C-alpha positions in Angstrom: 29.3 82.1 -28.9 27.7 83.0 -25.6 29.8 84.9 -23.1 27.7 84.6 -20.0 25.9 81.4 -20.5 25.8 78.8 -17.6 27.7 75.6 -18.4 26.3 72.7 -16.5 28.9 70.5 -14.9 29.3 68.4 -11.8 32.3 70.0 -10.1 33.3 71.5 -6.8 33.3 75.0 -8.3 29.7 74.7 -9.4 28.7 73.4 -6.0 30.2 76.4 -4.1 27.9 78.9 -2.7 27.5 81.8 -5.2 28.4 84.3 -2.4 31.7 82.6 -2.0 32.3 82.8 -5.7 31.5 86.5 -5.7 34.0 87.0 -2.8 36.6 85.0 -4.7 36.1 87.2 -7.8 36.4 90.4 -5.7 39.6 89.2 -4.0 41.3 88.2 -7.3 40.3 91.4 -9.0 41.5 93.5 -6.0 44.8 91.7 -6.0 45.1 92.3 -9.7 44.6 96.0 -9.2 46.9 96.1 -6.2 50.1 94.7 -7.7 51.8 95.5 -11.0 54.5 92.8 -11.2 54.2 90.6 -14.3 54.9 87.4 -12.3 52.1 88.1 -9.9 49.7 89.0 -12.7 50.6 85.8 -14.5 50.0 83.8 -11.3 46.6 85.4 -10.9 45.6 84.8 -14.5 46.8 81.2 -14.5 45.0 80.6 -11.2 41.8 81.6 -12.9 42.6 79.2 -15.8 43.3 76.5 -13.3 39.9 77.0 -11.7 38.3 76.6 -15.1 40.0 73.2 -15.3 38.7 72.3 -11.8 35.2 73.3 -12.9 35.6 71.1 -16.1 34.7 74.0 -18.4 38.2 74.7 -19.7 37.2 74.4 -23.3 34.2 76.8 -23.0 36.3 79.2 -20.8 39.2 79.4 -23.2 36.8 79.9 -26.1 35.1 82.8 -24.4 38.5 84.3 -23.5 39.8 84.2 -27.1 38.0 87.5 -28.0 39.7 89.2 -25.1 43.2 88.4 -26.4 43.2 91.4 -28.9 42.3 93.7 -26.0 45.3 92.4 -24.0 47.6 92.8 -27.0 46.4 96.4 -27.5 47.0 97.1 -23.8 50.5 95.7 -24.2 51.3 97.9 -27.2 49.9 101.1 -25.7 51.6 100.6 -22.3 54.9 99.8 -24.0 54.8 102.9 -26.2 53.4 105.4 -23.7 54.3 104.2 -20.2 57.0 106.7 -19.7 54.5 109.6 -20.2 52.4 108.3 -17.3 55.2 108.0 -14.7 57.8 110.6 -13.6 60.8 108.3 -13.4 64.2 107.9 -14.9 64.4 105.8 -18.0 66.3 102.5 -17.4 67.7 100.1 -19.9 66.6 101.7 -23.1 65.8 99.0 -25.7 64.5 101.3 -28.5 64.3 105.0 -29.1 62.9 106.9 -32.0 61.6 110.5 -31.8 59.3 110.8 -28.7 59.0 107.0 -28.4 61.3 105.4 -25.8 60.9 101.7 -24.9 62.9 100.5 -21.9 63.0 97.4 -19.7 60.5 98.7 -17.2 57.9 99.7 -19.8 58.1 96.1 -21.3 57.6 94.5 -17.8 54.8 96.9 -17.0 53.0 96.3 -20.3 53.2 92.5 -19.7 51.7 93.0 -16.3 48.9 95.2 -17.6 48.1 92.7 -20.3 47.7 89.9 -17.8 45.8 92.2 -15.5 43.2 92.8 -18.3 42.9 89.1 -19.0 42.5 88.4 -15.2 39.8 91.0 -14.6 37.9 89.9 -17.7 38.3 86.2 -17.0 37.0 86.3 -13.5 33.4 87.3 -14.4 33.4 84.9 -17.4 34.3 82.0 -15.0 31.7 83.1 -12.5 28.9 83.2 -15.0 29.9 79.9 -16.5 29.6 78.2 -13.1 26.6 80.1 -11.6 23.0 80.2 -12.8 21.2 83.5 -13.1 18.7 82.3 -10.5 21.5 81.5 -8.0 23.1 84.9 -8.8 19.8 86.7 -8.1 19.3 84.8 -4.8 22.9 85.5 -3.7 22.5 89.2 -4.3 19.2 89.2 -2.3 20.9 87.4 0.5 23.6 90.1 0.4 20.9 92.6 1.3 20.4 93.9 -2.2 16.8 94.7 -3.1 15.2 92.0 -5.2 14.3 94.4 -8.0 17.9 95.6 -8.3 19.1 91.9 -8.2 16.6 91.0 -10.9 17.7 93.9 -13.1 21.3 92.9 -12.8 20.5 89.3 -13.8 18.3 90.4 -16.6 20.9 92.8 -17.9 23.4 90.0 -18.1 20.9 87.9 -20.0 20.6 90.7 -22.5 24.3 90.3 -23.4 24.0 86.9 -25.0 20.5 87.7 -26.4 21.9 90.8 -28.1 24.9 88.9 -29.6 22.6 86.2 -30.9 20.2 88.7 -32.4 23.1 90.7 -34.0 24.4 87.6 -35.7 21.0 86.7 -37.0 20.4 90.3 -38.3 23.9 90.4 -39.8 23.4 87.1 -41.7 20.0 88.3 -42.9 21.3 91.6 -44.1 24.3 90.0 -45.9 21.9 87.7 -47.7 20.1 90.7 -48.9 23.3 92.2 -50.4 24.6 94.4 -47.6 28.4 94.8 -47.9 29.7 94.9 -44.3 33.4 94.7 -45.4 33.6 98.0 -47.0 36.4 100.6 -46.8 34.3 103.6 -47.7 33.8 105.9 -44.8 30.4 107.0 -46.1 29.0 103.4 -46.3 30.2 102.3 -42.9 27.6 104.4 -40.9 24.9 103.2 -43.2 25.9 99.6 -42.6 25.9 100.1 -38.9 22.4 101.7 -39.0 21.2 98.8 -41.1 22.2 96.5 -38.2 21.3 98.6 -35.2 17.8 99.6 -36.4 16.4 96.0 -36.5 18.3 95.2 -33.4 16.6 98.0 -31.5 13.3 96.8 -32.8 14.0 93.3 -31.5 14.9 94.8 -28.1 11.8 96.9 -27.9 9.7 93.8 -28.8 11.5 91.7 -26.2 10.9 94.4 -23.5 7.2 94.5 -24.3 6.8 90.7 -24.1 8.8 90.8 -20.8 6.6 93.4 -19.3 3.5 91.5 -20.2 4.9 88.3 -18.8 5.9 90.0 -15.5 2.4 91.6 -15.2 0.7 88.2 -15.7 2.9 86.8 -12.9 2.0 89.7 -10.6 5.6 90.8 -10.3 6.1 93.1 -7.3 2.5 92.5 -6.0 3.7 91.6 -2.5 6.5 93.2 -0.5 8.2 89.9 0.2 8.6 86.8 -2.0 9.6 83.2 -1.6 12.3 81.2 -3.5 12.4 77.8 -5.0 15.5 76.9 -3.1 17.6 78.5 -0.3 21.3 79.1 -0.2 23.1 77.3 2.6 26.7 77.8 3.5 28.6 74.6 4.0 31.9 73.9 5.8 33.9 74.1 2.6 32.3 77.4 1.8 33.4 78.9 5.2 36.9 77.3 4.8 37.3 79.0 1.4 36.2 82.3 2.8 38.8 82.1 5.5 41.5 81.3 3.0 40.3 84.2 0.8 40.5 86.6 3.7 44.0 85.4 4.6 45.2 85.8 1.0 43.8 89.3 0.8 45.3 90.4 4.1 48.7 88.9 3.0 48.6 90.7 -0.3 47.6 93.9 1.4 50.5 93.7 3.9 53.0 92.8 1.1 51.8 95.9 -0.9 52.3 98.1 2.2 55.8 96.7 2.4 56.5 97.8 -1.2 56.6 94.3 -2.5 54.9 93.1 -5.7 55.9 96.1 -7.9 58.4 96.5 -10.6 59.8 99.9 -9.5 
């Protein structure tokens, strides 16, 4: 499974300017960090899921989100058990108490909110990468006044994610076929198994970097201070309209938070 691979579809989300999609991701992430009410967190997460349906990539998006579910479940458990230690407040509506562990109504609601916050913040970049090519991402960063070398490094680093996962799966299958027991309970053998996977992976990375450097030198990368692009980004009317809506949503959320709304306590 590739986490950041572009999924080619003909949809309105794909045709949006990548700068608008970056702004959308920033606004949704900021709103997720601003509020802590579970209903708002659910609304934000399901809005991201709805966008995946609009982009016609719901199958790929949900598949990529599935490894994030254990992270959300872990967040729910941790916040449920230890929320009262992070806030100086009066315990309300105790549901369970044993020793130093106290679970009340507020801790349950906050844990639900944090679980959906995690899913939202992780889902936003996955949706972005599934609907935006790395070339468009690089060009968008350049148009946002980020130096091309920095934009190129960002795009290249994202490519390394899927490359590393693929290489790790290949190495794992090869080592298992040679008799490596990955599912072992012995604490002594676990580090040895990890080294048996990481050593060839690092060798693959070093070889890839060498080939990449040779390829960039052959193409005279960085020979000129300026460069041209195969296509240019042009904002359309719908891009500007969505930007206006995003600004309005962000300002409304900011004002609501100042009024003390959108929180559970």
